[in-house]
VOPAGU-2260 file (C-alpha; in pm, 1 decimal, decimal comma):
REM VOPAGU-2260
SITE   aa  ch    i         X         Y         Z
SITE  MET   A    0     -19,7      12,4       4,4
SITE  SER   A    1     151,1     337,4    -111,9
SITE  PHE   A    2     107,6     669,4     109,9
SITE  ARG   A    3     280,0     977,3     -33,4
SITE  LEU   A    4     464,1    1206,5     206,5
SITE  SER   A    5     520,6    1551,8     265,1
SITE  ASP   A    6     815,5    1662,0     142,8
SITE  THR   A    7     942,6    1800,6     480,4
SITE  PHE   A    8    1022,4    1402,9     584,1
SITE  ARG   A    9    1353,2    1197,9     424,0
SITE  PRO   A   10    1307,6     790,5     465,8
SITE  VAL   A   11    1453,5     619,3     729,1
SITE  ILE   A   12    1665,0     374,0     696,4
SITE  LEU   A   13    1881,2     117,7     820,7
SITE  ASP   A   14    2164,4     296,7     878,1
SITE  ASP   A   15    1997,8     557,8    1054,9
SITE  VAL   A   16    1918,4     332,7    1314,4
SITE  ARG   A   17    2230,0     204,1    1325,1
SITE  GLY   A   18    2344,9     578,1    1370,0
SITE  ALA   A   19    2098,4     646,3    1657,9
SITE  ARG   A   20    2249,2     318,1    1853,7
SITE  LYS   A   21    2606,1     476,8    1847,0
SITE  MET   A   22    2449,9     794,0    1957,3
SITE  LEU   A   23    2248,1     616,4    2274,6
SITE  ALA   A   24    2555,0     454,1    2363,2
SITE  GLY   A   25    2603,7     487,8    2744,0
SITE  VAL   A   26    2256,8     642,7    2715,8
SITE  ALA   A   27    1984,4     416,3    2684,8
SITE  ARG   A   28    1998,2      42,8    2853,7
SITE  THR   A   29    2015,6    -244,9    2654,3
SITE  THR   A   30    1712,0    -378,4    2822,4
SITE  ALA   A   31    1650,2    -753,3    2903,6
SITE  MET   A   32    1489,3   -1040,1    2762,4
SITE  GLU   A   33    1284,4   -1244,1    2862,7
SITE  GLY   A   34    1113,0   -1568,6    2858,7
SITE  SER   A   35     725,6   -1670,5    2935,2
SITE  ARG   A   36     688,0   -2047,4    2993,8
SITE  HIS   A   37     311,1   -1945,5    3084,0
SITE  LEU   A   38     284,1   -1766,0    2693,0
SITE  SER   A   39     515,4   -2071,6    2536,8
SITE  GLN   A   40     266,1   -2308,1    2654,5
SITE  LEU   A   41     -20,8   -2078,7    2506,3
SITE  VAL   A   42     136,3   -1998,0    2176,2
SITE  GLY   A   43     311,0   -2332,3    2102,7
SITE  ALA   A   44     649,4   -2203,3    2033,2
SITE  PRO   A   45     888,9   -1991,3    2273,7
SITE  VAL   A   46     780,2   -1668,4    2401,9
SITE  HIS   A   47    1018,3   -1390,7    2467,8
SITE  LEU   A   48     924,0   -1071,7    2640,7
SITE  LYS   A   49    1184,6    -761,6    2536,4
SITE  CYS   A   50    1187,8    -557,6    2855,7
SITE  GLU   A   51    1151,2    -177,0    2731,9
SITE  ASN   A   52     950,0    -121,2    3058,7
SITE  LEU   A   53    1251,3    -177,5    3224,2
SITE  GLN   A   54    1426,6     156,0    3047,0
SITE  ARG   A   55    1548,4     472,5    3180,5
SITE  THR   A   56    1250,9     637,2    3290,8
SITE  GLY   A   57    1002,5     334,9    3222,7
SITE  SER   A   58     974,6     370,6    2860,0
SITE  PHE   A   59    1144,2     336,1    2527,0
SITE  LYS   A   60    1043,1     713,5    2468,5
SITE  LEU   A   61    1411,1     828,5    2569,1
SITE  ARG   A   62    1588,6     673,9    2279,1
SITE  GLY   A   63    1405,1     881,8    2025,0
SITE  ALA   A   64    1411,4    1197,2    2246,0
SITE  TYR   A   65    1739,9    1191,1    2302,5
SITE  VAL   A   66    1824,4    1089,9    1913,0
SITE  ARG   A   67    1618,4    1383,5    1825,7
SITE  ILE   A   68    1746,2    1616,9    2035,5
SITE  SER   A   69    2133,5    1519,0    2013,4
SITE  GLY   A   70    2067,7    1630,2    1678,8
SITE  LEU   A   71    1926,6    1981,3    1676,9
SITE  ARG   A   72    2153,8    2237,8    1571,1
SITE  PRO   A   73    2355,6    2504,6    1865,4
SITE  GLU   A   74    2077,7    2759,1    1792,9
SITE  GLU   A   75    1829,2    2551,1    1816,5
SITE  ARG   A   76    1943,0    2375,4    2172,1
SITE  ALA   A   77    1958,0    2742,1    2247,3
SITE  ALA   A   78    1620,6    2806,0    2151,6
SITE  GLY   A   79    1490,6    2513,5    2409,4
SITE  VAL   A   80    1243,6    2236,5    2323,1
SITE  VAL   A   81     884,4    2171,5    2407,0
SITE  ALA   A   82     705,0    1913,1    2392,0
SITE  ALA   A   83     306,2    1769,3    2484,1
SITE  SER   A   84     239,6    1413,4    2633,4
SITE  ALA   A   85      58,1    1234,6    2908,1
SITE  GLY   A   86     338,2    1042,5    3032,9
SITE  ASN   A   87     608,4     884,5    2898,4
SITE  HIS   A   88     718,1    1079,6    2650,4
SITE  ALA   A   89     740,9    1350,7    2858,9
SITE  GLN   A   90     969,7    1190,9    3073,5
SITE  GLY   A   91    1186,7    1092,9    2756,8
SITE  VAL   A   92    1240,6    1485,7    2650,3
SITE  ALA   A   93    1296,8    1605,3    3033,2
SITE  LEU   A   94    1549,4    1332,6    3080,3
SITE  ALA   A   95    1729,7    1379,9    2736,9
SITE  SER   A   96    1707,2    1789,8    2760,6
SITE  SER   A   97    1895,7    1734,1    3118,5
SITE  LEU   A   98    2135,6    1502,5    2988,8
SITE  LEU   A   99    2219,3    1713,8    2677,2
SITE  GLY   A  100    2207,1    2052,9    2865,7
SITE  VAL   A  101    1921,5    2178,7    2714,9
SITE  ARG   A  102    1605,7    2380,7    2839,2
SITE  SER   A  103    1259,7    2184,9    2786,3
SITE  THR   A  104     954,1    2241,1    2891,0
SITE  VAL   A  105     690,8    2004,4    2859,8
SITE  PHE   A  106     259,0    2037,1    2846,2
SITE  MET   A  107     129,0    1779,6    3011,5
SITE  PRO   A  108    -310,6    1766,6    3041,7
SITE  MET   A  109    -493,7    1873,1    3392,0
SITE  GLY   A  110    -565,7    1550,4    3453,3
SITE  ALA   A  111    -222,2    1351,4    3378,0
SITE  PRO   A  112    -116,5    1124,3    3665,9
SITE  LEU   A  113      51,5    1315,6    3988,0
SITE  PRO   A  114     350,2    1051,9    3943,0
SITE  LYS   A  115     421,8    1090,2    3605,3
SITE  VAL   A  116     403,5    1459,0    3684,5
SITE  ALA   A  117     651,4    1453,1    3929,7
SITE  ALA   A  118     892,4    1238,2    3772,3
SITE  THR   A  119     852,4    1460,1    3444,3
SITE  ARG   A  120     949,3    1784,5    3674,8
SITE  GLU   A  121    1225,7    1530,7    3850,4
SITE  TYR   A  122    1398,4    1491,1    3500,9
SITE  GLY   A  123    1433,9    1843,1    3476,9
SITE  ALA   A  124    1152,8    1990,9    3282,9
SITE  ASP   A  125     945,3    2297,3    3334,6
SITE  VAL   A  126     587,9    2118,0    3368,2
SITE  ARG   A  127     284,7    2275,1    3270,6
SITE  LEU   A  128     -82,5    2184,6    3295,5
SITE  ARG   A  129    -289,2    2255,7    3011,8
SITE  GLY   A  130    -599,1    2137,2    2831,3
SITE  GLN   A  131    -833,8    1805,7    2955,9
SITE  VAL   A  132    -764,0    1622,8    2666,2
SITE  ILE   A  133    -405,7    1553,5    2500,4
SITE  GLU   A  134    -508,1    1728,2    2174,4
SITE  GLU   A  135    -584,5    2051,3    2383,7
SITE  THR   A  136    -272,5    1994,2    2566,8
SITE  LEU   A  137     -93,3    1970,6    2190,5
SITE  ASP   A  138    -207,3    2279,9    2084,9
SITE  ALA   A  139     -52,9    2459,2    2360,2
SITE  ALA   A  140     268,8    2336,1    2303,9
SITE  GLN   A  141     277,8    2398,5    1955,8
SITE  GLU   A  142     137,7    2771,7    2014,5
SITE  TYR   A  143     412,5    2808,4    2320,5
SITE  ALA   A  144     712,2    2708,9    2022,3
SITE  SER   A  145     543,0    2967,4    1797,9
SITE  ARG   A  146     566,8    3250,9    2042,5
SITE  THR   A  147     875,4    3137,1    2184,2
SITE  GLY   A  148    1092,6    3003,4    1910,0
SITE  ALA   A  149    1115,2    2598,8    2120,9
SITE  VAL   A  150    1164,4    2346,5    1905,0
SITE  PHE   A  151     886,7    2106,9    1899,4
SITE  ILE   A  152     962,2    1750,6    2008,7
SITE  HIS   A  153     694,6    1499,4    1836,3
SITE  PRO   A  154     625,6    1221,3    2004,0
SITE  PHE   A  155     610,2     993,5    1708,6
SITE  ASP   A  156     615,8    1172,6    1375,4
SITE  HIS   A  157    1028,1    1260,7    1260,4
SITE  PRO   A  158    1262,1    1051,9    1108,9
SITE  ASP   A  159    1502,0    1060,4    1423,0
SITE  ILE   A  160    1265,3     964,9    1658,7
SITE  ILE   A  161    1176,1     683,9    1462,0
SITE  ALA   A  162    1552,4     611,9    1401,7
SITE  GLY   A  163    1599,1     586,5    1801,4
SITE  GLN   A  164    1343,7     368,1    1882,8
SITE  GLY   A  165    1426,4     129,0    1589,2
SITE  THR   A  166    1755,1      23,6    1822,3
SITE  VAL   A  167    1504,2    -161,2    2018,8
SITE  GLY   A  168    1446,9    -339,6    1694,3
SITE  LEU   A  169    1858,6    -396,9    1660,2
SITE  GLU   A  170    1870,8    -518,5    2048,0
SITE  ILE   A  171    1572,1    -801,4    1942,5
SITE  LEU   A  172    1779,1    -944,0    1648,5
SITE  GLU   A  173    2073,1    -970,9    1889,9
SITE  GLN   A  174    1929,4   -1131,6    2171,7
SITE  CYS   A  175    1678,3   -1338,8    1966,0
SITE  PRO   A  176    1878,3   -1442,6    1653,2
SITE  GLU   A  177    1609,8   -1693,1    1609,8
SITE  VAL   A  178    1319,1   -1471,8    1622,9
SITE  ARG   A  179    1021,9   -1562,1    1366,6
SITE  THR   A  180     752,3   -1287,4    1495,3
SITE  ILE   A  181     766,7    -961,8    1651,8
SITE  VAL   A  182     475,8    -859,2    1828,2
SITE  VAL   A  183     490,4    -469,5    1902,7
SITE  GLY   A  184     200,7    -227,3    2027,3
SITE  ILE   A  185     142,3     106,4    1825,9
SITE  GLY   A  186     -35,0     428,3    1936,2
SITE  GLY   A  187      72,8     693,7    1677,0
SITE  GLY   A  188     358,2     437,6    1504,2
SITE  GLY   A  189     687,0     522,2    1615,2
SITE  LEU   A  190     840,9     296,3    1777,3
SITE  ALA   A  191     673,8     -36,8    1579,1
SITE  ALA   A  192     756,6     207,0    1249,9
SITE  GLY   A  193    1156,9     199,8    1399,1
SITE  ILE   A  194    1140,8    -171,0    1475,1
SITE  GLY   A  195    1035,6    -230,4    1128,3
SITE  VAL   A  196    1279,5     -45,3     904,6
SITE  ALA   A  197    1592,6    -212,9    1121,5
SITE  VAL   A  198    1380,0    -541,8    1125,4
SITE  ARG   A  199    1261,5    -561,2     763,9
SITE  ALA   A  200    1648,9    -448,6     635,2
SITE  LEU   A  201    1818,9    -729,0     836,0
SITE  ARG   A  202    1603,8   -1010,8     864,0
SITE  PRO   A  203    1291,9    -961,1     602,1
SITE  ASP   A  204    1179,7   -1296,8     688,2
SITE  VAL   A  205    1039,3   -1219,3    1040,6
SITE  ARG   A  206     702,3   -1155,7    1068,5
SITE  LEU   A  207     573,5    -818,4    1193,7
SITE  ILE   A  208     239,2    -747,8    1389,2
SITE  GLY   A  209     124,9    -434,6    1572,8
SITE  VAL   A  210    -134,7    -387,0    1836,0
SITE  GLN   A  211    -391,0    -157,2    1923,4
SITE  ALA   A  212    -686,9    -100,2    2225,4
SITE  GLU   A  213   -1016,1    -193,2    2000,9
SITE  GLY   A  214   -1128,1     172,8    2161,1
SITE  ALA   A  215    -833,2     357,4    2014,8
SITE  ALA   A  216    -754,8     166,9    1689,7
SITE  ALA   A  217    -664,3     414,4    1394,6
SITE  TYR   A  218    -465,7     259,7    1186,7
SITE  PRO   A  219    -712,1     -79,0    1062,1
SITE  PRO   A  220    -961,8     220,3     891,2
SITE  SER   A  221    -602,5     412,8     802,1
SITE  LEU   A  222    -490,3     135,5     631,1
SITE  ALA   A  223    -805,7      75,2     508,3
SITE  ALA   A  224    -800,7     454,8     289,2
SITE  GLY   A  225    -483,9     407,3     241,1
SITE  ARG   A  226    -385,2     751,8     435,2
SITE  PRO   A  227    -414,1     823,2     832,2
SITE  VAL   A  228    -755,6     914,9     934,3
SITE  SER   A  229    -859,5    1058,5    1267,2
SITE  ILE   A  230   -1110,3     887,0    1470,7
SITE  ASP   A  231   -1298,1    1028,1    1738,1
SITE  GLY   A  232   -1444,7     943,8    2083,6
SITE  LEU   A  233   -1126,9     763,2    2229,5
SITE  ALA   A  234   -1154,9     495,2    2498,9
SITE  THR   A  235    -903,6     308,5    2682,1
SITE  MET   A  236    -702,8     269,8    2988,8
SITE  ALA   A  237    -382,4     226,4    2721,4
SITE  ASP   A  238    -274,2     579,1    2772,3
SITE  GLY   A  239      44,0     508,7    2598,2
SITE  ILE   A  240    -120,5     411,4    2282,1
SITE  ARG   A  241    -411,8     640,6    2301,0
SITE  VAL   A  242    -376,3     823,2    1970,2
SITE  GLY   A  243    -647,5     899,6    1709,4
SITE  ARG   A  244    -429,2     945,8    1398,8
SITE  PRO   A  245    -109,1     751,1    1316,8
SITE  GLY   A  246     149,1     995,2    1183,0
SITE  ASP   A  247     234,9    1050,5     850,8
SITE  LEU   A  248     614,2     861,9     850,1
SITE  PRO   A  249     523,8     560,2    1070,3
SITE  PHE   A  250     203,7     534,2     903,0
SITE  ALA   A  251     384,0     508,3     536,1
SITE  ILE   A  252     655,8     261,7     697,4
SITE  ILE   A  253     396,9      79,5     868,9
SITE  ALA   A  254     188,4      44,4     573,2
SITE  ASP   A  255     482,8     -67,7     373,9
SITE  LEU   A  256     612,5    -315,0     604,7
SITE  PHE   A  257     410,3    -468,4     857,4
SITE  ASP   A  258     183,3    -797,2     821,2
SITE  ASP   A  259     -91,6    -715,0    1024,9
SITE  VAL   A  260    -223,8    -453,7    1299,2
SITE  ARG   A  261    -476,5    -675,2    1507,6
SITE  THR   A  262    -731,7    -484,3    1804,7
SITE  VAL   A  263    -725,6    -628,5    2168,7
SITE  SER   A  264   -1020,9    -551,3    2436,3
SITE  GLU   A  265   -1006,9    -394,1    2780,4
SITE  ASP   A  266   -1048,3    -714,0    2912,5
SITE  ALA   A  267    -774,6    -866,0    2702,9
SITE  LEU   A  268    -525,7    -570,8    2832,8
SITE  SER   A  269    -612,7    -581,4    3208,6
SITE  SER   A  270    -584,8    -977,5    3160,1
SITE  ALA   A  271    -240,4    -940,7    3021,3
SITE  LEU   A  272    -140,9    -698,6    3283,9
SITE  LEU   A  273    -235,1    -910,3    3528,6
SITE  LEU   A  274      16,7   -1196,6    3345,6
SITE  CYS   A  275     290,5   -1013,5    3301,3
SITE  LEU   A  276     232,0    -907,7    3684,6
SITE  GLU   A  277     166,5   -1248,5    3839,9
SITE  ARG   A  278     406,0   -1486,3    3617,1
SITE  ALA   A  279     701,5   -1265,3    3500,7
SITE  LYS   A  280     737,0   -1037,2    3854,4
SITE  LEU   A  281     692,4    -770,3    3590,1
SITE  VAL   A  282     521,1    -392,3    3610,8
SITE  VAL   A  283     382,0    -355,0    3263,1
SITE  GLU   A  284     162,2     -29,9    3159,2
SITE  PRO   A  285    -176,2    -117,5    2980,6
SITE  ALA   A  286      -3,7      16,1    2656,7
SITE  GLY   A  287     271,6    -185,9    2710,5
SITE  ALA   A  288     102,1    -513,4    2809,4
SITE  ALA   A  289     -70,2    -494,9    2464,3
SITE  PRO   A  290     130,1    -720,8    2266,2
SITE  VAL   A  291      75,1    -989,0    2549,0
SITE  ALA   A  292    -282,9    -937,2    2528,9
SITE  ALA   A  293    -285,0   -1000,1    2159,8
SITE  LEU   A  294     -87,9   -1340,6    2258,6
SITE  LEU   A  295    -393,1   -1426,1    2512,8
SITE  SER   A  296    -652,9   -1297,0    2252,7
SITE  GLU   A  297    -554,2   -1501,2    1962,3
SITE  PRO   A  298    -262,9   -1743,1    2067,0
SITE  HIS   A  299    -234,5   -2003,9    1740,0
SITE  GLY   A  300    -101,1   -1971,5    1391,6
SITE  ILE   A  301     210,8   -1757,9    1521,6
SITE  ALA   A  302     495,0   -1903,8    1401,7
SITE  GLY   A  303     776,3   -1879,2    1719,1
SITE  PRO   A  304    1037,6   -1787,6    1868,5
SITE  VAL   A  305     771,0   -1474,4    1984,9
SITE  VAL   A  306     933,0   -1155,1    2103,3
SITE  ALA   A  307     640,4    -927,7    2242,9
SITE  VAL   A  308     789,1    -584,4    2316,9
SITE  LEU   A  309     682,0    -447,0    2629,4
SITE  SER   A  310     696,2    -119,4    2621,2
SITE  GLY   A  311     647,6      98,3    2905,8
SITE  GLY   A  312     578,2      50,3    3267,2
SITE  ASN   A  313     493,0     366,2    3382,0
SITE  VAL   A  314     159,6     306,2    3559,0
SITE  ASP   A  315       1,4     480,0    3848,0
SITE  PRO   A  316     -97,8     287,9    4140,5
SITE  LEU   A  317    -443,4     356,8    4181,3
SITE  LEU   A  318    -524,3     299,6    3807,5
SITE  MET   A  319    -300,6     -45,7    3883,7
SITE  GLN   A  320    -505,0    -115,0    4096,4
SITE  ARG   A  321    -828,6     -89,8    3976,5
SITE  ILE   A  322    -686,4    -264,2    3650,6
SITE  LEU   A  323    -562,0    -549,2    3850,0
SITE  ARG   A  324    -915,0    -578,4    3975,6
SITE  HIS   A  325   -1048,5    -574,1    3639,7
SITE  GLY   A  326    -809,5    -825,6    3519,4
SITE  MET   A  327    -876,5   -1077,8    3813,6
SITE  ALA   A  328   -1265,2   -1049,2    3762,4
SITE  ALA   A  329   -1196,8   -1111,0    3316,3
SITE  ALA   A  330    -986,7   -1406,3    3417,3
SITE  GLY   A  331   -1295,8   -1530,8    3641,9
SITE  ARG   A  332   -1133,4   -1492,8    3963,1
SITE  TYR   A  333   -1377,4   -1228,1    4139,4
SITE  LEU   A  334   -1694,3   -1377,2    4209,6
SITE  SER   A  335   -2032,1   -1187,8    4308,9
SITE  LEU   A  336   -2316,3   -1394,2    4484,1
SITE  ARG   A  337   -2648,3   -1320,4    4633,4
SITE  LEU   A  338   -2820,7   -1549,9    4871,7
SITE  ARG   A  339   -3149,2   -1544,9    5083,0
SITE  LEU   A  340   -3097,5   -1659,0    5461,4
SITE  THR   A  341   -3330,0   -1728,2    5733,7
SITE  ASP   A  342   -3239,7   -1410,7    6002,4
SITE  ARG   A  343   -3150,8   -1584,2    6293,6
SITE  PRO   A  344   -2820,0   -1646,9    6471,1
SITE  GLY   A  345   -2530,5   -1882,7    6299,2
SITE  VAL   A  346   -2703,3   -1874,5    5981,6
SITE  LEU   A  347   -2405,3   -1635,1    5845,9
SITE  ALA   A  348   -2153,9   -1792,7    6019,6
SITE  ALA   A  349   -2259,3   -2193,5    5899,3
SITE  LEU   A  350   -2264,4   -1961,7    5549,0
SITE  LEU   A  351   -1905,6   -1839,0    5591,8
SITE  GLY   A  352   -1783,5   -2179,0    5735,6
SITE  SER   A  353   -1927,5   -2315,2    5369,6
SITE  LEU   A  354   -1692,6   -2082,0    5191,5
SITE  SER   A  355   -1414,0   -2192,9    5395,0
SITE  VAL   A  356   -1440,2   -2570,4    5279,1
SITE  LEU   A  357   -1458,1   -2445,8    4936,5
SITE  ASP   A  358   -1164,0   -2271,4    4970,5
SITE  ALA   A  359   -1363,7   -1915,3    4814,3
SITE  ASN   A  360   -1209,8   -1591,6    4996,4
SITE  VAL   A  361   -1463,3   -1369,6    5094,8
SITE  LEU   A  362   -1365,4   -1018,0    5030,2
SITE  ASP   A  363   -1714,0    -821,8    5140,9
SITE  VAL   A  364   -2003,6    -907,8    5285,9
SITE  SER   A  365   -2304,7    -686,0    5297,4
SITE  HIS   A  366   -2697,9    -741,6    5402,3
SITE  VAL   A  367   -3040,8    -587,5    5321,7
SITE  ARG   A  368   -3347,0    -692,2    5536,4
SITE  THR   A  369   -3546,8    -394,4    5409,6
SITE  ASP   A  370   -3634,3    -468,2    5081,1
SITE  PRO   A  371   -3998,4    -571,0    5025,0
SITE  ARG   A  372   -3957,4    -903,0    4874,9
SITE  LEU   A  373   -3790,9   -1067,4    5145,3
SITE  GLY   A  374   -4032,0   -1214,6    5436,9
SITE  LEU   A  375   -4016,0   -1154,4    5757,5
SITE  SER   A  376   -3741,8   -1356,3    5854,0
SITE  GLU   A  377   -3581,8   -1325,8    5566,4
SITE  VAL   A  378   -3214,2   -1184,4    5494,7
SITE  GLU   A  379   -3068,3   -1100,0    5147,9
SITE  VAL   A  380   -2653,0   -1158,8    5137,1
SITE  GLU   A  381   -2419,4   -1040,4    4900,5
SITE  LEU   A  382   -2089,3   -1205,1    4897,0
SITE  GLN   A  383   -1784,8   -1049,7    4689,3
SITE  LEU   A  384   -1559,0   -1346,5    4676,7
SITE  GLU   A  385   -1159,4   -1388,8    4549,2
SITE  THR   A  386   -1158,6   -1761,1    4362,0
SITE  LYS   A  387    -917,1   -1936,1    4134,5
SITE  GLY   A  388   -1074,5   -1962,6    3820,5
SITE  PRO   A  389   -1404,6   -1988,2    3607,1
SITE  GLU   A  390   -1427,1   -2338,9    3729,0
SITE  HIS   A  391   -1375,9   -2269,2    4068,6
SITE  CYS   A  392   -1666,7   -2025,3    4033,0
SITE  ALA   A  393   -1921,7   -2318,2    3880,5
SITE  GLU   A  394   -1813,8   -2543,3    4172,3
SITE  VAL   A  395   -1850,0   -2261,9    4466,4
SITE  ALA   A  396   -2192,2   -2178,2    4304,0
SITE  SER   A  397   -2327,1   -2559,4    4266,0
SITE  SER   A  398   -2209,8   -2702,8    4583,5
SITE  LEU   A  399   -2404,8   -2389,0    4765,9
SITE  ARG   A  400   -2688,2   -2483,7    4550,8
SITE  ALA   A  401   -2656,1   -2842,2    4654,9
SITE  ALA   A  402   -2667,7   -2740,9    5039,2
SITE  GLY   A  403   -2997,3   -2589,3    5000,7
SITE  TYR   A  404   -2898,1   -2235,2    4975,4
SITE  THR   A  405   -3094,0   -2026,2    4703,9
SITE  VAL   A  406   -2792,4   -1869,6    4494,8
SITE  THR   A  407   -2806,2   -1604,3    4214,1
SITE  VAL   A  408   -2459,7   -1563,0    4039,5
SITE  VAL   A  409   -2447,6   -1188,1    4007,5
SITE  GLY   A  410   -2082,7   -1168,9    3796,4
């Protein structure tokens, strides 16, 4: 599929990525490649996790930001740089600028998680909170650039950004030379495009699969149209890939080099994050878990060895708590029940004793005595239980019914 680029863009080639790697020596870490036994069994082939969540600043974004700012002319450096981001790009630009001695101003949405705002400030940026959504924040940053002469550092739509992110692809080929499939999340497309440039040049036989969240999937309609198109109503917990329009340059590269772009549900994202935490002992943000979600959703027919790129690990603790609960629910490890009991001493204790025998952990108990549907001597009890999975949920409900309880499964 062809797409004509603006003349302001130049192609990104393997030499650009190799040059970026030299520039990043001593700056960006060569992140670990970890095997996953659980995913390997599921896919039927070795699966490895490329841990960019362990990169400096907690994501791959430092790579591209450092290369981009390194390439500025002296007079551009003197004018400073400006960026707009809800988190990862903000931190990458802030640290890269500090390492290079360049003044940075970063605009972030008003609702950006406080840990990400604090981290961006600690890396040395002047943080300014503007706008309720990222588009408003982006407008504020671009207005600042026009007014002050600061250089705007785009999060994905620039050759230097793509070349820097492409160094992840070089590391993958060195750490897993037998790789046959690489799965990577796509927001604007900078990381995927960079990996595509590096991998296709050196290993054209490797299959490249991109992943987007269902609620923020601009690439499938763009690929169908043959050009970047905008989508509205973005709704996903994966803020790192919540982008309403592909970048022109990343789109052209991905359309040319990638074999497939898939979408994953919110349930799959939360289940993937939970799996990374429990099985791999890795803290991964929802966007970073997207490749794992794709493997969980469609594990068959993928040639291995497979490398799934965990692009970041910057997740707000409060959001993590909600996601983990959502992930456990999606995995069938929460069970909500309503039961009618006789309202007399010892009945609730007997019920809880039965649940103990069934090895179900009680998280919450609530009583209802005033519902007009209840008899004079009845009470309705709602239980929130932690279970071992769907089969255990079914066993608990069935055993309680067999013991004579009237049970309604709520969720």
